[in-house]
C-alpha positions as CSV (number, residue, x, y, z in Angstrom):
1,X,4.8,-6.7,-18.5
2,X,4.8,-3.9,-15.6
3,X,2.1,-2.4,-16.6
4,X,0.2,-5.3,-16.2
5,X,1.7,-6.6,-13.2
6,X,1.0,-2.6,-11.8
7,X,-2.8,-2.7,-12.5
8,X,-3.4,-5.5,-10.6
9,X,-1.8,-4.0,-7.4
10,X,-3.7,-1.2,-8.2
11,X,-6.6,-3.1,-8.5
12,X,-5.6,-4.9,-5.4
13,X,-5.9,-2.0,-3.5
14,X,-9.9,-1.2,-5.4
15,X,-10.6,-4.5,-4.2
16,X,-9.1,-4.9,-0.4
17,X,-12.1,-1.4,-0.1
18,X,-15.1,-3.0,-2.3
19,X,-18.0,-3.3,0.3
20,X,-17.3,-1.6,3.0
21,X,-20.8,0.4,4.4
22,X,-18.5,3.9,4.0
23,X,-15.8,6.1,5.2
24,X,-16.2,4.9,8.4
25,X,-15.0,1.3,7.8
26,X,-12.4,3.4,6.0
27,X,-11.2,4.9,7.7
28,X,-11.0,2.5,10.8
29,X,-7.0,2.7,12.2
30,X,-5.2,-0.8,12.5
31,X,-3.9,-0.4,16.2
32,X,-2.7,2.1,18.2
33,X,-1.5,4.7,18.3
34,X,-0.4,3.7,14.8
35,X,-2.7,5.6,12.3
36,X,-3.0,3.1,9.6
37,X,-6.0,2.6,7.5
38,X,-7.5,1.7,4.6
39,X,-8.3,5.1,3.8
40,X,-4.6,6.8,4.7
41,X,-2.5,3.7,1.8
42,X,-5.3,5.3,-0.5
43,X,-4.5,8.7,0.6
44,X,-0.8,7.8,0.7
45,X,-1.2,6.0,-2.8
46,X,-2.2,8.6,-4.1
47,X,0.2,11.0,-3.7
48,X,2.6,8.8,-4.7
49,X,0.9,8.5,-8.4
50,X,1.1,12.1,-8.7
51,X,4.6,12.2,-7.3
52,X,6.5,9.8,-9.6
53,X,5.1,10.6,-12.7
54,X,3.3,14.1,-12.8
55,X,6.0,15.1,-10.9
56,X,9.3,13.6,-11.7
57,X,8.4,11.7,-15.1
58,X,6.3,14.9,-16.4
59,X,7.8,18.0,-14.8
60,X,4.4,19.3,-13.5
61,X,6.6,21.1,-10.2
62,X,2.2,21.9,-9.6
63,X,1.0,18.4,-8.5
64,X,2.2,18.0,-5.3
65,X,1.1,16.0,-2.5
66,X,-2.2,16.7,-1.3
67,X,-2.3,15.4,1.9
68,X,1.3,14.7,2.6
69,X,4.0,17.9,3.2
70,X,7.5,18.5,4.6
71,X,5.9,20.3,7.5
72,X,3.1,17.3,7.7
73,X,5.0,14.4,6.5
74,X,2.2,11.4,7.0
75,X,-0.9,13.5,6.4
76,X,-1.8,11.2,3.8
77,X,-2.2,9.1,7.4
78,X,-3.4,11.3,9.8
79,X,-5.6,13.0,8.9
80,X,-7.8,9.8,7.3
81,X,-11.7,11.1,9.5
82,X,-14.7,9.2,9.3
83,X,-16.3,12.0,6.3
84,X,-17.8,10.4,3.6
85,X,-16.6,13.9,1.6
86,X,-13.0,12.6,2.8
87,X,-13.2,9.7,1.9
88,X,-15.2,10.3,-2.0
89,X,-11.9,13.3,-2.6
90,X,-9.5,10.3,-1.7
91,X,-10.7,8.2,-4.4
92,X,-11.2,10.7,-7.0
93,X,-7.2,11.7,-6.6
94,X,-6.3,8.0,-6.0
95,X,-8.9,7.7,-9.7
96,X,-7.4,11.3,-11.3
97,X,-3.5,10.1,-10.7
98,X,-4.3,6.6,-11.4
99,X,-5.7,7.8,-14.9
100,X,-2.8,10.0,-15.2
101,X,0.0,7.4,-14.9
102,X,-1.6,5.2,-17.0
103,X,-2.2,7.4,-20.0
104,X,1.8,8.8,-19.2
105,X,2.7,5.6,-19.6
106,X,1.0,4.0,-22.3
107,X,1.9,7.4,-24.3
108,X,5.6,7.0,-23.9
109,X,7.6,6.3,-26.3
110,X,10.2,3.8,-24.6
111,X,10.8,2.0,-20.9
112,X,13.5,4.8,-20.6
113,X,11.9,7.9,-20.8
114,X,13.5,9.8,-17.3
115,X,12.8,12.5,-14.5
116,X,15.0,14.4,-12.0
117,X,14.4,13.2,-8.3
118,X,15.4,14.9,-5.5
119,X,16.8,11.8,-3.9
120,X,17.8,9.1,-6.0
121,X,18.9,11.6,-9.8
122,X,17.2,10.7,-13.3
123,X,15.0,7.8,-12.8
124,X,13.3,6.3,-16.2
125,X,10.2,5.1,-16.8
126,X,10.9,1.7,-15.9
127,X,12.9,2.4,-12.9
128,X,8.9,4.1,-11.3
129,X,6.9,0.6,-12.6
130,X,9.0,-1.4,-10.6
131,X,8.7,1.2,-8.2
132,X,5.0,1.6,-8.0
133,X,4.9,-2.4,-7.7
134,X,7.2,-2.4,-5.1
135,X,4.4,0.5,-3.0
136,X,1.5,-1.3,-3.9
137,X,3.0,-4.6,-3.2
138,X,4.1,-3.4,0.0
139,X,0.7,-1.6,1.1
140,X,-1.6,-3.8,0.4
141,X,0.0,-5.9,2.2
142,X,-1.5,-3.8,5.1
143,X,-4.2,-4.2,3.6
144,X,-5.1,-7.5,3.5
145,X,-4.5,-6.6,7.7
146,X,-6.5,-3.8,7.6
147,X,-9.7,-5.0,6.2
148,X,-9.8,-8.6,8.1
149,X,-9.7,-6.4,11.1
150,X,-12.4,-4.7,10.6
151,X,-15.1,-7.1,9.2
152,X,-12.9,-10.3,9.1
153,X,-12.9,-10.4,5.0
154,X,-9.8,-12.0,3.7
155,X,-7.9,-13.0,1.0
156,X,-10.5,-10.5,-1.4
């Protein structure tokens, strides 16, 4: 059930970005001075997927964020540009992160598999799945508003 709800939220992000004419549309900002964009959301969620599933649960220390850092915590949003290669790289990284997370979840013996998070201590796969549903739901609300601003599309 949790994996299914998370898959629905991931699919919603893809739907919110579908049919746009290119990277320039994906990189359109919400309202100045905000750096929120659909491309920024894709980059952010790729980093979040990597963090929770690869770093925390799978213990892959070398799987750090691709766009944000301690020195630039908003790099995922701030660095989203209208370069088509940047959009392609973001989608490729997001898909790879989701593929890893889905495999990890499917292969886990149960939802009590756990890892250590520096902020929250020990967290279970169950907790991460619930957190990821919340993360996508919140950002899909942002995506609703961004998409409407880009081309008027609502309720995808």
